[in-house]
C-alpha positions in Angstrom: -1.8 10.0 10.1 0.0 11.9 7.3 -2.3 10.8 4.5 -5.0 8.4 3.5 -6.4 7.0 0.2 -8.4 4.2 -1.2 -6.7 2.4 -4.1 -8.3 0.2 -6.7 -6.4 -2.9 -7.8 -6.1 -4.6 -11.2 -7.7 -7.8 -9.7 -10.8 -5.9 -8.7 -9.9 -5.6 -5.0 -9.6 -2.3 -3.0 -7.4 -1.2 -0.1 -7.5 1.6 2.3 -3.9 2.9 2.6 -2.9 5.2 5.5 0.5 6.8 5.7 1.5 7.2 9.3 3.7 9.5 11.3 6.7 10.6 9.2 5.4 8.8 6.1 7.7 5.8 6.6 4.9 3.6 7.9 2.0 2.4 5.8 -1.2 0.7 7.2 -3.0 -1.3 4.5 -6.5 -2.6 5.1 -7.9 -4.8 2.3 -11.6 -3.9 1.9 -14.2 -4.6 2.8 -13.2 -6.7 5.8 -9.5 -7.5 5.6 -7.1 -7.3 8.4 -4.7 -4.3 8.6 -1.0 -4.8 7.8 1.6 -2.3 8.9 4.6 -1.9 6.5 7.7 0.1 7.2 10.3 1.8 5.0 13.8 2.5 6.1 13.9 5.9 4.4 12.3 8.1 1.9 12.0 6.4 -1.5 12.6 2.9 -0.1 10.1 0.0 -0.4 7.7 -0.6 2.5 7.8 -4.1 4.0 6.9 -6.4 6.8 7.4 -10.2 7.2 5.1 -11.2 4.4 4.5 -8.2 2.1 6.6 -5.6 0.2 5.1 -2.5 -1.4 6.8 -0.3 -4.0 5.2 3.1 -4.9 5.8 4.5 -8.4 3.7 7.4 -9.7 0.1 6.8 -8.9 0.5 3.0 -8.4 1.5 0.7 -5.6 2.8 -2.8 -6.3 2.2 -5.2 -3.4 4.3 -8.4 -3.5 3.5 -11.2 -1.0 6.1 -13.7 0.2 4.4 -16.4 -1.9 5.2 -14.3 -5.0 1.7 -13.1 -5.7 1.7 -9.5 -7.0 -1.2 -7.1 -6.7 -0.9 -3.7 -8.5 -3.2 -0.9 -7.2 -3.8 2.6 -8.4 -5.2 5.8 -6.9 -8.3 7.2 -8.4 -8.0 9.6 -11.3 -7.7 13.2 -10.3 -6.1 12.4 -6.9 -2.7 13.8 -6.1 
């Protein structure tokens, strides 16, 4: 694991986000009891994706877009780098 953080989303949900290996894989577990999704990026700066979810990181936020069009915007806690 390269890094880990819990993010807080605009809809009140939370997710545990783990960056794996070279930082091009992201494991997202929706808390408290959600399943873990693995998303992959092709290269640094690219969006992370799998068959049903895309994630774009910008600044301290991550926008998750599901294949049904639902968007969930999540933010790291203040003071985290």
